[in-house]
C-alpha positions in Angstrom: -67.9 211.9 140.5 -68.5 214.5 143.2 -68.8 211.9 145.8 -65.5 210.3 144.7 -63.9 213.7 145.0 -65.4 214.1 148.5 -64.1 210.7 149.5 -60.6 211.8 148.4 -61.0 215.0 150.4 -61.9 213.2 153.6 -59.0 210.9 153.1 -56.6 213.8 152.9 -58.2 215.6 155.8 -57.8 212.4 157.9 -54.1 212.8 157.5 -54.2 216.1 159.4 -53.9 214.9 163.0 -51.0 212.6 162.2 -49.2 215.4 160.3 -49.6 217.8 163.2 -48.2 215.3 165.6 -45.2 214.7 163.2 -44.4 218.4 163.1 -45.2 219.6 166.7 -41.8 219.0 168.2 -40.1 221.5 165.9 -42.9 223.7 164.5 -45.4 225.9 166.4 -49.1 226.1 165.6 -49.0 229.3 163.7 -46.1 228.3 161.4 -47.7 224.8 160.9 -50.6 226.5 159.3 -48.8 229.5 157.7 -46.0 227.6 156.0 -48.1 225.1 154.0 -50.7 227.7 153.3 -48.1 230.2 151.9 -46.6 227.5 149.6 -50.1 226.4 148.5 -51.0 230.1 147.6 -47.8 230.3 145.5 -48.7 227.0 143.8 -52.1 228.3 142.9 -50.9 231.5 141.2 -50.3 229.8 137.7 -53.8 228.3 137.9 -55.6 231.5 138.8 -53.4 233.9 136.7 -55.9 234.1 133.8 -58.8 234.8 136.1 -56.8 237.5 137.9 -55.7 239.2 134.6 -59.3 239.1 133.4 -60.5 240.9 136.5 -64.2 241.5 136.9 -64.0 241.2 140.7 -64.5 244.3 142.8 -63.0 244.9 146.2 -66.4 244.4 147.9 -66.7 241.0 146.2 -63.3 239.9 147.6 -64.1 241.2 151.1 -66.4 238.3 151.7 -63.3 236.1 152.0 -62.1 238.3 154.9 -65.2 237.4 156.9 -65.0 233.7 155.9 -61.3 233.6 156.9 -61.7 235.4 160.2 -64.8 233.5 161.4 -64.2 230.2 159.5 -60.8 229.3 158.0 -58.7 230.9 160.7 -60.2 229.1 163.7 -60.6 225.9 161.7 -56.9 225.8 160.8 -55.1 227.5 163.7 -57.2 226.4 166.6 -57.3 222.8 165.3 -53.5 222.7 165.1 -53.2 224.4 168.5 -55.8 222.2 170.2 -54.4 218.9 168.8 -51.0 219.8 170.2 -52.5 220.5 173.7 -54.9 217.6 173.7 -54.9 213.9 172.8 -55.5 212.3 169.4 -58.5 210.3 170.9 -60.0 213.5 172.2 -59.7 215.2 168.8 -61.2 212.1 167.1 -64.3 212.1 169.3 -64.8 215.9 169.1 -64.6 215.8 165.3 -67.8 213.8 165.4 -69.7 217.0 166.1 -68.6 218.5 162.7 -71.5 217.1 160.6 -74.0 218.1 163.3 -72.8 221.7 163.5 -72.5 222.0 159.7 -76.0 220.7 159.3 -77.2 223.4 161.9 -75.4 226.2 159.9 -76.8 224.8 156.7 -80.3 224.9 158.2 -79.9 228.5 159.5 -77.9 230.0 156.6 -79.0 228.0 153.5 -82.5 226.8 154.7 -81.6 223.2 153.8 -83.7 220.5 155.4 -83.0 217.1 157.0 -85.2 214.6 155.2 -85.9 211.0 156.3 -83.0 209.5 154.3 -80.5 212.0 155.7 -81.6 211.2 159.2 -81.2 207.5 158.6 -77.8 208.1 157.1 -76.9 210.4 160.1 -77.8 207.7 162.7 -76.1 204.9 160.8 -72.9 207.0 160.7 -73.2 207.9 164.4 -73.4 204.1 165.3 -70.6 203.3 162.9 -68.2 205.9 164.3 -69.0 204.9 167.9 -68.1 201.3 167.0 -64.9 202.6 165.4 -64.0 204.8 168.3 -65.1 202.7 171.3 -61.5 201.9 172.2 -60.6 205.5 172.2 -63.8 206.5 174.1 -62.8 204.1 176.9 -59.4 205.8 177.2 -60.6 209.3 176.5 -59.5 212.0 179.0 -61.5 215.2 179.1 -59.9 216.2 182.4 -58.6 219.7 183.3 -55.2 218.9 181.8 -56.7 218.8 178.3 -59.6 221.2 178.8 -57.9 224.0 176.8 -57.0 221.7 173.9 -60.4 220.2 173.8 -62.1 223.7 173.8 -59.8 224.9 171.0 -60.6 221.8 168.9 -64.3 222.3 169.4 -64.0 226.0 168.4 -62.1 224.9 165.3 -64.9 222.6 164.3 -67.4 225.4 164.7 -65.2 227.6 162.5 -64.9 224.8 159.9 -68.6 224.3 159.8 -69.2 228.0 159.3 -66.7 228.2 156.5 -68.1 225.2 154.7 -71.6 226.6 154.7 -70.6 230.2 154.1 -68.5 229.3 151.1 -71.5 227.5 149.6 -73.3 230.8 149.3 -70.7 232.2 146.9 -69.4 228.9 145.4 -71.0 229.5 142.0 -69.4 233.0 141.6 -65.8 231.7 141.6 -63.8 228.9 140.2 -62.5 226.2 142.6 -59.0 227.7 142.3 -60.2 231.2 143.1 -62.1 230.1 146.2 -59.0 228.5 147.6 -56.6 231.3 146.4 -58.6 234.2 147.9 -59.2 232.4 151.2 -55.5 231.6 151.5 -54.3 235.1 150.6 -56.4 236.5 153.5 -55.2 233.7 155.8 -51.5 234.4 155.0 -52.0 238.1 155.6 -53.6 237.3 159.0 -51.0 234.8 160.0 -47.8 236.5 158.9 -47.6 239.0 161.8 -48.5 236.2 164.3 -45.7 234.0 163.0 -43.2 236.9 163.0 -44.1 237.9 166.5 -44.6 234.5 168.3 -42.6 232.1 166.3 -39.7 233.9 164.6 -37.1 231.4 165.7 -38.8 228.7 163.5 -37.1 230.2 160.4 -33.7 229.5 161.9 -34.7 225.9 162.7 -35.7 225.1 159.1 -32.3 223.6 158.2 -32.6 221.4 161.3 -36.0 220.0 160.5 -36.0 216.2 160.8 -37.3 213.8 158.2 -40.7 213.4 160.0 -41.1 217.2 160.2 -40.5 217.6 156.5 -43.0 214.7 155.8 -45.6 216.3 157.9 -45.2 219.8 156.4 -45.1 218.4 152.9 -48.4 216.4 153.4 -50.1 219.4 155.0 -49.0 221.6 152.0 -49.9 219.4 149.0 -52.8 217.2 150.3 -54.4 219.1 153.2 -54.1 222.7 152.0 -53.9 222.4 148.2 -55.4 219.4 146.5 -58.1 218.5 149.0 -59.6 222.1 149.0 -59.8 222.2 145.2 -61.6 218.9 145.0 -63.8 219.9 148.0 -65.0 223.1 146.3 -65.6 221.2 143.0 -67.8 218.7 144.9 -69.6 221.5 146.9 -70.8 223.1 143.7 -72.9 219.9 143.0 -73.8 218.6 146.5 -75.8 220.2 149.3 -73.9 221.4 152.4 -75.7 218.8 154.5 -74.7 216.0 152.2 -71.1 217.2 152.4 -71.4 217.5 156.2 -72.6 213.9 156.7 -69.6 212.6 154.6 -67.3 214.1 157.2 -67.9 211.1 159.4 -65.5 209.4 157.0 -62.7 211.4 158.5 -62.7 209.4 161.7 -63.2 206.1 159.9 -60.4 206.8 157.4 -58.1 207.9 160.2 -58.1 204.2 161.4 -56.2 202.7 158.5 -53.9 205.7 158.4 -53.1 205.2 162.1 -52.6 201.5 161.4 -50.2 202.2 158.6 -48.4 205.1 160.2 -48.3 204.1 163.9 -48.6 200.3 163.6 -52.0 200.2 165.4 -54.2 197.2 164.7 -57.8 197.2 163.5 -60.2 195.0 165.4 -63.4 193.4 164.1 -65.6 196.0 165.9 -63.7 198.9 164.2 -64.1 197.2 160.8 -67.9 196.7 161.4 -68.2 200.3 162.3 -66.3 201.3 159.2 -68.7 199.3 157.1 -71.7 201.1 158.7 -70.1 204.5 157.9 -69.5 203.5 154.3 -73.1 202.2 154.0 -74.4 205.5 155.4 -72.4 207.4 152.9 -73.6 205.3 150.0 -77.2 205.8 151.2 -76.9 209.6 151.1 -74.9 209.4 147.9 -77.4 207.3 145.9 -80.8 207.4 147.5 -80.8 211.0 148.8 -79.3 212.3 145.6 -82.0 210.6 143.5 -84.8 211.9 145.8 -83.5 215.5 145.7 -83.0 215.5 141.9 -86.2 213.9 140.7 
């Protein structure tokens, strides 16, 4: 069940790049993160109200989310949005391949998790699969000076994402899934509000002029990327190791292909399909074999 939830999360995260591209003509990077996150925080209030009324959480307990937001969630959300707007989709797809590697490194340093033989096999199978999926993009990739800033921002966002995913694992059993998302988003909204008001105040006046594609992008970012995916992610993280979760992130690139095919009319070739099968097989290996080995 946890792996099914994680598959759903990766599918929702794979929507992110397309959504950012849909909104970037009318919405700046700060508002693109702040708007959906603010709405998601409001949506979460009824779900966490009982926990908030019951209390039991001290200020020092909540302050951990300030650190996780500053070093993890903020760069993961804002810099990814900013970087994708300044770079190419193909660049972002290739750079995203570093996410499981960096997450595994943080898991080793912070949680003392180990890479066993099964995880290494799954890791290399996923690498080969994603390369097959992305070969077309790799041939056309442009890491020239024009996109250097965007590529650097995307990479910094991936580092932040990895830190957050591992850091949250250390406190995941002390909070409900709803609380983890809620407290993170409250801190994020507080951090982002002055930036939105200072750098992008004109966006509020443009809201009535938002096109259909902008509304679609913002709606998908709100409900799927910021709300539902994060709740399912934390539920899965309570059961699975951070490294197992990290290796599943290779599905983001693979799942992005059918989304691009559906949304942009791109065609899938046999090589991409073969690569996708390898990615799925690697995920099944770490799902079934590794789970049984680590829970004997």
